[in-house]
Backbone bond lengths (Angstrom), bond angles and torsions (degrees), N, CA, C in turn:
res aa  C-N    CA-C-N  psi(-1)  N-CA   C-N-CA  omega(-1)  CA-C   N-CA-C  phi
1 M - - - 1.402 - - 1.488 109.91 -
2 G 1.373 117.88 133.00 1.413 124.05 -177.50 1.565 114.54 -71.43
3 M 1.308 114.28 159.22 1.496 119.73 -179.37 1.558 106.78 -87.29
4 V 1.340 117.95 136.04 1.404 122.93 175.50 1.540 110.08 -102.75
5 Q 1.324 114.97 129.36 1.489 119.09 -178.71 1.518 109.03 -110.02
6 F 1.348 117.16 141.79 1.452 123.11 178.25 1.488 107.32 -121.55
7 N 1.281 116.07 139.31 1.442 122.20 173.76 1.551 105.90 -85.40
8 E 1.302 116.27 113.72 1.455 122.32 -173.39 1.503 110.63 -64.11
9 K 1.268 122.03 -34.83 1.441 123.56 179.17 1.509 112.81 -68.31
10 I 1.311 117.48 -36.00 1.438 120.55 177.10 1.519 110.62 -68.80
11 I 1.316 117.76 -44.91 1.444 123.62 176.50 1.489 110.91 -55.49
12 E 1.345 118.51 -45.82 1.485 122.29 -178.89 1.536 109.97 -61.76
13 E 1.360 117.37 -42.69 1.435 121.82 179.21 1.486 113.58 -61.56
14 L 1.341 114.39 -43.67 1.471 120.44 178.08 1.518 112.58 -62.73
15 L 1.338 116.18 -37.53 1.472 119.23 179.77 1.488 112.01 -73.22
16 K 1.374 119.44 -24.31 1.465 122.64 179.96 1.547 110.34 -82.71
17 A 1.298 119.12 -20.03 1.449 121.16 -174.50 1.534 112.34 -65.68
18 T 1.291 118.56 140.23 1.450 122.84 178.86 1.505 109.14 -128.89
19 N 1.322 115.90 159.68 1.450 122.47 -179.69 1.504 107.90 -91.46
20 D 1.392 118.35 134.23 1.398 122.84 -179.84 1.538 107.34 -72.55
21 E 1.336 117.19 121.72 1.413 124.36 -178.64 1.510 115.21 -70.53
22 F 1.367 113.33 -25.63 1.486 121.42 -174.18 1.555 107.71 -132.08
23 P 1.320 118.07 66.89 1.461 119.98 173.19 1.521 113.50 -63.63
24 N 1.330 117.89 152.86 1.453 120.76 -179.48 1.510 112.98 -75.94
25 E 1.349 119.45 -12.58 1.456 122.97 178.03 1.499 110.73 -142.85
26 I 1.310 114.73 137.56 1.446 121.09 179.48 1.561 109.34 -131.70
27 Y 1.309 115.23 125.01 1.470 120.86 165.78 1.511 107.73 -110.01
28 F 1.318 118.22 118.11 1.473 120.54 -175.35 1.523 109.43 -133.94
29 S 1.275 115.86 132.83 1.485 121.90 173.87 1.536 108.92 -138.68
30 T 1.294 117.35 148.78 1.436 120.02 177.89 1.538 107.99 -151.83
31 D 1.334 113.17 147.86 1.484 118.20 178.81 1.585 107.45 -114.11
32 K 1.292 116.95 12.25 1.448 120.61 178.91 1.535 110.25 -136.17
33 N 1.330 115.67 145.29 1.491 120.60 175.16 1.485 111.58 -74.09
34 R 1.342 118.86 -4.51 1.445 123.54 179.71 1.496 110.79 -76.60
35 Y 1.378 119.02 -36.85 1.390 125.05 -177.90 1.488 112.59 -104.30
36 L 1.367 117.73 93.37 1.485 123.00 -168.34 1.538 112.90 -117.04
37 K 1.308 117.53 -7.58 1.522 119.53 -176.38 1.455 114.21 -116.82
38 A 1.273 117.35 137.88 1.458 125.64 173.07 1.565 108.60 -140.83
39 Y 1.279 114.92 106.36 1.460 121.85 179.62 1.551 111.59 55.45
40 W 1.338 115.80 -112.71 1.486 119.09 -175.44 1.605 111.11 -98.92
41 I 1.323 117.10 15.21 1.456 124.02 179.72 1.503 110.17 -117.68
42 R 1.337 118.25 129.89 1.468 120.16 173.69 1.527 109.11 -131.44
43 I 1.355 115.00 121.93 1.430 122.52 176.38 1.547 108.03 -79.30
44 H 1.310 116.05 140.58 1.450 119.01 176.24 1.490 113.82 -76.04
45 S 1.337 117.57 -47.48 1.444 122.59 169.70 1.547 108.51 -172.66
46 M 1.348 114.76 169.08 1.425 119.18 175.04 1.479 110.54 -84.10
47 K 1.359 115.19 149.39 1.467 118.36 174.16 1.477 109.87 -65.95
48 F 1.372 116.13 143.60 1.448 122.55 -177.16 1.548 109.54 -61.07
49 G 1.302 116.43 135.34 1.440 123.46 176.47 1.513 114.66 87.04
50 N 1.302 119.63 -2.74 1.463 121.06 176.76 1.493 111.43 -98.73
51 I 1.358 112.65 149.38 1.526 116.59 -174.69 1.521 111.93 -100.67
52 L 1.346 118.38 -10.99 1.462 117.40 -177.95 1.587 108.43 -150.25
53 A 1.320 113.57 128.06 1.476 121.35 172.77 1.535 108.71 -101.71
54 K 1.337 115.58 139.68 1.487 119.78 -179.59 1.501 111.90 -133.89
55 V 1.345 116.47 144.03 1.460 121.30 174.98 1.533 105.95 -140.60
56 H 1.337 115.62 131.70 1.436 119.65 168.58 1.540 106.70 -121.79
57 A 1.334 115.46 125.40 1.498 120.54 -179.51 1.511 107.57 -130.04
58 I 1.361 114.03 135.94 1.443 120.36 178.02 1.539 108.91 -137.86
59 I 1.326 114.78 144.16 1.511 120.75 178.64 1.509 105.74 -105.68
60 E 1.341 114.48 126.78 1.452 120.79 174.24 1.543 106.44 -130.39
61 G 1.324 117.22 106.67 1.438 122.71 -174.54 1.536 109.70 65.20
62 N 1.343 116.28 -120.40 1.490 122.05 179.54 1.538 108.65 -105.17
63 T 1.295 119.06 20.05 1.462 120.24 177.82 1.477 110.18 -119.63
64 I 1.400 114.56 134.64 1.410 119.74 174.67 1.512 107.94 -106.47
65 F 1.304 118.22 122.03 1.467 123.21 176.35 1.445 111.49 -102.01
66 I 1.379 116.63 126.99 1.428 121.02 -177.44 1.538 110.31 -131.53
67 T 1.340 115.90 133.97 1.442 121.32 169.36 1.505 104.79 -121.76
68 D 1.373 115.20 143.34 1.436 121.05 177.81 1.493 112.88 -138.91
69 E 1.326 116.14 162.22 1.444 123.14 176.73 1.570 109.20 -142.82
70 N 1.324 112.76 136.00 1.470 120.82 169.31 1.538 113.45 65.13
71 I 1.359 118.64 34.02 1.466 120.63 177.43 1.540 109.88 -122.44
72 T 1.360 117.00 158.33 1.453 120.33 -179.80 1.479 112.90 -94.50
73 G 1.304 116.86 -16.49 1.499 121.66 178.75 1.537 110.23 178.60
74 I 1.298 115.16 169.93 1.475 118.42 -176.61 1.547 107.00 -151.09
75 T 1.349 115.01 144.20 1.435 121.88 173.24 1.513 108.06 -114.04
76 V 1.291 117.60 131.85 1.472 124.94 -179.64 1.542 109.28 -114.37
77 T 1.312 116.59 112.52 1.423 121.65 171.55 1.576 105.88 -81.58
78 I 1.293 114.28 126.15 1.478 115.72 -174.24 1.527 110.49 -75.09
79 P 1.384 114.68 120.39 1.458 118.64 -178.06 1.552 111.04 -67.95
80 P 1.288 116.38 156.23 1.488 120.45 -176.48 1.515 112.87 -67.51
81 Q 1.292 120.97 -20.82 1.437 122.33 179.94 1.542 112.52 -77.93
82 V 1.314 116.59 -4.28 1.490 121.24 -178.98 1.559 105.75 -105.25
83 D 1.317 120.29 127.31 1.444 125.62 176.71 1.526 106.70 -71.72
84 K 1.361 117.92 114.03 1.448 122.33 -176.04 1.558 112.57 -65.07
85 N 1.339 115.44 -23.47 1.445 119.84 -179.99 1.533 113.86 -81.73
86 L 1.286 115.22 -26.15 1.528 121.28 -178.08 1.495 113.03 -111.06
87 G 1.334 119.13 -9.64 1.438 121.59 -169.53 1.462 116.60 -79.14
88 E 1.338 114.97 156.90 1.453 122.81 178.18 1.568 108.68 -133.66
89 I 1.286 116.65 157.83 1.422 122.15 171.60 1.511 106.61 -124.87
90 T 1.371 118.21 126.16 1.393 124.67 172.18 1.514 108.86 -109.96
91 I 1.325 114.66 111.90 1.507 119.26 -178.54 1.536 104.78 -119.26
92 N 1.376 109.80 121.90 1.485 119.16 178.74 1.534 111.44 52.01
93 G 1.338 116.58 35.33 1.460 121.62 175.39 1.530 115.28 89.89
94 N 1.295 119.77 -6.48 1.463 125.54 177.30 1.526 109.22 -99.75
95 T 1.318 119.22 127.37 1.461 125.06 -175.60 1.555 112.55 -107.33
96 V 1.286 114.98 133.01 1.504 120.83 175.17 1.526 104.79 -130.66
97 T 1.366 115.14 152.60 1.472 120.07 176.20 1.524 107.98 -89.87
98 I 1.332 114.68 152.12 1.499 119.92 -178.68 1.476 111.96 -78.41
99 D 1.294 117.67 -33.45 1.541 123.84 174.23 1.515 111.59 50.88
100 D 1.274 114.48 48.99 1.540 122.70 171.11 1.554 111.14 63.47
101 K 1.362 117.61 30.17 1.457 120.24 177.47 1.523 110.90 -95.82
102 D 1.317 117.32 150.53 1.483 122.14 177.53 1.524 110.45 -80.53
103 E 1.305 116.60 -29.05 1.442 119.68 177.67 1.540 111.47 -149.74
104 I 1.315 115.73 153.69 1.427 121.62 179.20 1.519 108.03 -123.89
105 I 1.360 117.11 137.42 1.483 122.07 178.96 1.516 108.21 -113.32
106 F 1.368 114.34 128.11 1.443 120.53 174.45 1.540 107.12 -114.09
107 V 1.296 115.88 134.22 1.506 121.84 175.68 1.511 109.76 -127.69
């Protein structure tokens, strides 16, 4: 059996890497009601009879733009890069102000 060599520096860098909890853009789709959360977005459930739920969310300045398909509702935890006093969420073309809230629920 051959010998396997590892570059210690590469292994250390991989172990230090972390996942960004609040990315500026999220593409999320699921075909199961079991997998409903992606970062700062949580789907309440899929609409009955649909096979795929989709959410696209992007932060631009203090505005969060969201489009969704085939979901019954969504909860948005406001990311730290958005000013809660000045921020807005536009979901499928409808805009609401954040008004210093930590999360916003849409049904």
